[in-house]
C-alpha beads as a LAMMPS data file, in Angstrom:
LAMMPS data file: protein, C-alpha beads

170 atoms
169 bonds

1 atom types
1 bond types

-500.0 500.0 xlo xhi
-500.0 500.0 ylo yhi
-500.0 500.0 zlo zhi

Masses

1 110.0

Atoms # bond

1 1 1 347.192 -142.433 -9.825
2 1 1 347.899 -146.541 -10.558
3 1 1 345.886 -148.348 -13.190
4 1 1 344.821 -151.801 -12.552
5 1 1 345.012 -155.176 -13.299
6 1 1 344.199 -158.389 -12.731
7 1 1 342.829 -161.540 -13.486
8 1 1 339.599 -164.137 -12.233
9 1 1 340.459 -168.016 -11.828
10 1 1 338.318 -167.889 -16.090
11 1 1 341.810 -165.471 -16.960
12 1 1 344.270 -169.266 -18.154
13 1 1 346.740 -166.710 -17.324
14 1 1 345.691 -165.924 -13.398
15 1 1 348.367 -167.266 -11.410
16 1 1 346.683 -170.092 -9.598
17 1 1 347.603 -168.633 -5.761
18 1 1 348.249 -165.124 -6.947
19 1 1 345.729 -163.197 -4.349
20 1 1 343.722 -159.894 -3.996
21 1 1 343.047 -157.617 -1.693
22 1 1 338.794 -156.334 -1.686
23 1 1 336.706 -154.405 0.781
24 1 1 333.732 -155.795 1.401
25 1 1 331.062 -153.544 1.010
26 1 1 326.705 -154.237 1.705
27 1 1 325.325 -153.139 -1.947
28 1 1 321.990 -154.079 -0.344
29 1 1 320.231 -155.989 3.171
30 1 1 320.754 -159.076 1.130
31 1 1 323.807 -158.934 -0.815
32 1 1 327.036 -158.773 0.210
33 1 1 329.974 -157.581 -2.585
34 1 1 334.193 -156.810 -3.383
35 1 1 335.584 -154.076 -4.778
36 1 1 339.364 -154.208 -5.066
37 1 1 340.752 -152.479 -3.231
38 1 1 343.890 -151.129 -6.112
39 1 1 340.270 -149.399 -7.603
40 1 1 339.972 -147.681 -4.703
41 1 1 341.462 -144.098 -3.611
42 1 1 339.712 -144.149 -0.005
43 1 1 336.505 -144.205 1.518
44 1 1 334.297 -141.894 3.366
45 1 1 331.596 -141.237 5.623
46 1 1 329.862 -138.373 4.334
47 1 1 325.690 -136.995 6.043
48 1 1 323.451 -136.411 3.654
49 1 1 323.775 -133.170 4.220
50 1 1 326.699 -132.869 2.478
51 1 1 325.504 -134.065 -0.907
52 1 1 324.661 -130.968 -2.682
53 1 1 321.944 -132.358 -4.896
54 1 1 321.595 -132.076 -8.968
55 1 1 318.579 -131.213 -11.478
56 1 1 317.974 -133.202 -14.304
57 1 1 319.779 -136.604 -13.116
58 1 1 320.192 -140.076 -13.386
59 1 1 318.549 -141.174 -9.959
60 1 1 321.177 -143.306 -9.088
61 1 1 323.453 -139.491 -9.042
62 1 1 322.597 -138.199 -5.772
63 1 1 323.974 -135.147 -6.587
64 1 1 328.393 -133.348 -5.454
65 1 1 330.483 -132.719 -2.747
66 1 1 333.328 -130.955 -1.434
67 1 1 336.455 -132.828 -2.054
68 1 1 339.239 -131.134 -0.206
69 1 1 338.867 -127.942 -2.546
70 1 1 337.488 -131.068 -5.270
71 1 1 333.789 -130.934 -7.111
72 1 1 333.379 -135.191 -6.113
73 1 1 329.647 -136.605 -7.846
74 1 1 328.623 -138.850 -5.654
75 1 1 326.512 -141.968 -7.166
76 1 1 324.146 -144.020 -4.895
77 1 1 326.159 -148.016 -6.531
78 1 1 322.447 -149.842 -5.137
79 1 1 321.097 -148.109 -7.244
80 1 1 322.875 -146.397 -10.937
81 1 1 322.831 -151.223 -10.493
82 1 1 319.461 -150.822 -10.884
83 1 1 319.376 -152.182 -7.488
84 1 1 316.590 -150.359 -4.425
85 1 1 317.606 -147.378 -3.511
86 1 1 319.585 -145.969 -0.376
87 1 1 316.750 -144.057 0.301
88 1 1 314.133 -147.194 0.445
89 1 1 316.658 -148.544 2.156
90 1 1 316.535 -146.379 4.723
91 1 1 320.133 -146.036 5.086
92 1 1 319.215 -141.421 4.931
93 1 1 321.673 -139.976 7.283
94 1 1 324.844 -141.758 6.862
95 1 1 326.248 -142.949 4.318
96 1 1 330.255 -144.976 3.420
97 1 1 331.140 -143.832 0.205
98 1 1 334.223 -145.572 -1.710
99 1 1 336.254 -143.424 -4.009
100 1 1 337.013 -145.011 -7.637
101 1 1 340.026 -144.241 -9.369
102 1 1 340.549 -145.236 -12.446
103 1 1 342.976 -142.360 -14.453
104 1 1 341.986 -139.650 -14.519
105 1 1 338.683 -140.454 -12.979
106 1 1 337.315 -141.170 -9.740
107 1 1 333.628 -140.550 -8.097
108 1 1 331.960 -141.773 -5.209
109 1 1 330.044 -144.837 -4.771
110 1 1 327.225 -144.153 -1.725
111 1 1 327.007 -147.810 -0.099
112 1 1 325.013 -148.786 2.433
113 1 1 328.286 -149.327 4.226
114 1 1 331.968 -150.843 4.313
115 1 1 333.135 -153.760 5.689
116 1 1 336.517 -155.342 5.972
117 1 1 339.208 -155.387 4.040
118 1 1 339.459 -159.854 2.580
119 1 1 342.609 -161.085 0.284
120 1 1 341.690 -163.073 -1.995
121 1 1 342.649 -166.082 -4.120
122 1 1 342.316 -165.330 -8.333
123 1 1 341.401 -168.965 -8.284
124 1 1 338.824 -168.848 -5.625
125 1 1 336.305 -166.057 -7.777
126 1 1 334.669 -168.011 -9.026
127 1 1 332.376 -167.181 -12.502
128 1 1 327.997 -167.024 -12.444
129 1 1 326.651 -169.494 -12.894
130 1 1 323.074 -168.068 -14.842
131 1 1 320.162 -170.112 -12.911
132 1 1 322.345 -168.994 -9.110
133 1 1 321.099 -165.539 -8.654
134 1 1 318.260 -163.117 -10.489
135 1 1 321.126 -160.450 -11.665
136 1 1 319.305 -157.402 -13.355
137 1 1 321.328 -156.471 -16.811
138 1 1 323.444 -153.466 -15.867
139 1 1 324.891 -155.072 -12.358
140 1 1 325.398 -158.776 -14.091
141 1 1 327.646 -156.467 -16.547
142 1 1 329.638 -154.779 -13.594
143 1 1 330.000 -158.994 -11.938
144 1 1 333.430 -160.200 -12.333
145 1 1 332.494 -163.577 -10.549
146 1 1 331.333 -164.292 -7.189
147 1 1 332.841 -166.014 -3.299
148 1 1 332.176 -166.955 -0.806
149 1 1 334.156 -166.443 2.411
150 1 1 334.449 -169.368 5.248
151 1 1 331.372 -168.043 7.193
152 1 1 329.683 -169.686 3.511
153 1 1 328.487 -166.525 2.717
154 1 1 328.423 -166.358 -1.046
155 1 1 330.068 -162.207 -1.827
156 1 1 329.447 -161.138 -6.080
157 1 1 332.786 -159.145 -6.602
158 1 1 332.605 -156.337 -8.865
159 1 1 334.396 -154.504 -11.421
160 1 1 335.651 -150.393 -11.138
161 1 1 336.525 -150.048 -14.106
162 1 1 332.513 -151.186 -16.044
163 1 1 331.021 -150.024 -13.291
164 1 1 332.067 -146.004 -14.637
165 1 1 331.265 -147.265 -18.426
166 1 1 328.243 -148.171 -16.691
167 1 1 327.906 -144.598 -14.989
168 1 1 329.350 -142.428 -17.973
169 1 1 326.681 -144.440 -21.091
170 1 1 323.624 -143.305 -19.179

Bonds

1 1 1 2
2 1 2 3
3 1 3 4
4 1 4 5
5 1 5 6
6 1 6 7
7 1 7 8
8 1 8 9
9 1 9 10
10 1 10 11
11 1 11 12
12 1 12 13
13 1 13 14
14 1 14 15
15 1 15 16
16 1 16 17
17 1 17 18
18 1 18 19
19 1 19 20
20 1 20 21
21 1 21 22
22 1 22 23
23 1 23 24
24 1 24 25
25 1 25 26
26 1 26 27
27 1 27 28
28 1 28 29
29 1 29 30
30 1 30 31
31 1 31 32
32 1 32 33
33 1 33 34
34 1 34 35
35 1 35 36
36 1 36 37
37 1 37 38
38 1 38 39
39 1 39 40
40 1 40 41
41 1 41 42
42 1 42 43
43 1 43 44
44 1 44 45
45 1 45 46
46 1 46 47
47 1 47 48
48 1 48 49
49 1 49 50
50 1 50 51
51 1 51 52
52 1 52 53
53 1 53 54
54 1 54 55
55 1 55 56
56 1 56 57
57 1 57 58
58 1 58 59
59 1 59 60
60 1 60 61
61 1 61 62
62 1 62 63
63 1 63 64
64 1 64 65
65 1 65 66
66 1 66 67
67 1 67 68
68 1 68 69
69 1 69 70
70 1 70 71
71 1 71 72
72 1 72 73
73 1 73 74
74 1 74 75
75 1 75 76
76 1 76 77
77 1 77 78
78 1 78 79
79 1 79 80
80 1 80 81
81 1 81 82
82 1 82 83
83 1 83 84
84 1 84 85
85 1 85 86
86 1 86 87
87 1 87 88
88 1 88 89
89 1 89 90
90 1 90 91
91 1 91 92
92 1 92 93
93 1 93 94
94 1 94 95
95 1 95 96
96 1 96 97
97 1 97 98
98 1 98 99
99 1 99 100
100 1 100 101
101 1 101 102
102 1 102 103
103 1 103 104
104 1 104 105
105 1 105 106
106 1 106 107
107 1 107 108
108 1 108 109
109 1 109 110
110 1 110 111
111 1 111 112
112 1 112 113
113 1 113 114
114 1 114 115
115 1 115 116
116 1 116 117
117 1 117 118
118 1 118 119
119 1 119 120
120 1 120 121
121 1 121 122
122 1 122 123
123 1 123 124
124 1 124 125
125 1 125 126
126 1 126 127
127 1 127 128
128 1 128 129
129 1 129 130
130 1 130 131
131 1 131 132
132 1 132 133
133 1 133 134
134 1 134 135
135 1 135 136
136 1 136 137
137 1 137 138
138 1 138 139
139 1 139 140
140 1 140 141
141 1 141 142
142 1 142 143
143 1 143 144
144 1 144 145
145 1 145 146
146 1 146 147
147 1 147 148
148 1 148 149
149 1 149 150
150 1 150 151
151 1 151 152
152 1 152 153
153 1 153 154
154 1 154 155
155 1 155 156
156 1 156 157
157 1 157 158
158 1 158 159
159 1 159 160
160 1 160 161
161 1 161 162
162 1 162 163
163 1 163 164
164 1 164 165
165 1 165 166
166 1 166 167
167 1 167 168
168 1 168 169
169 1 169 170
């Protein structure tokens, strides 16, 4: 497994012209986000029926599934970040799952829809102005910054390591 290291424009040691590859995804109907591809192992397409619910878990934990002969925990990323759950967003049949890897840990993060790969220069990721968007505390904890794409749409840049840390804290 690879350990990722990257920095954004707020880090003075970061080379301004260094580009990183991100995967875009729909977090909620109105929020798009990015995650560094180096943090991802793969992206899965699952039917909701493939996920076995586990009771007495936080509401963000959807359950487990068999992935290549191993148990993979599936978490509703929007719910984990304090946003509307996928089921409330009517995403019940087909799920896109990003598998986040960090050292020995791997967890499937279910999202509304996975988008495209985006190359982004570190200097293009800007810190979040506190008044710009209403964030939940958990979302603010996992947020690296904002990226504005060529269509002038603002995307949230999330930190996979902090997402896993947040999951361990719940």
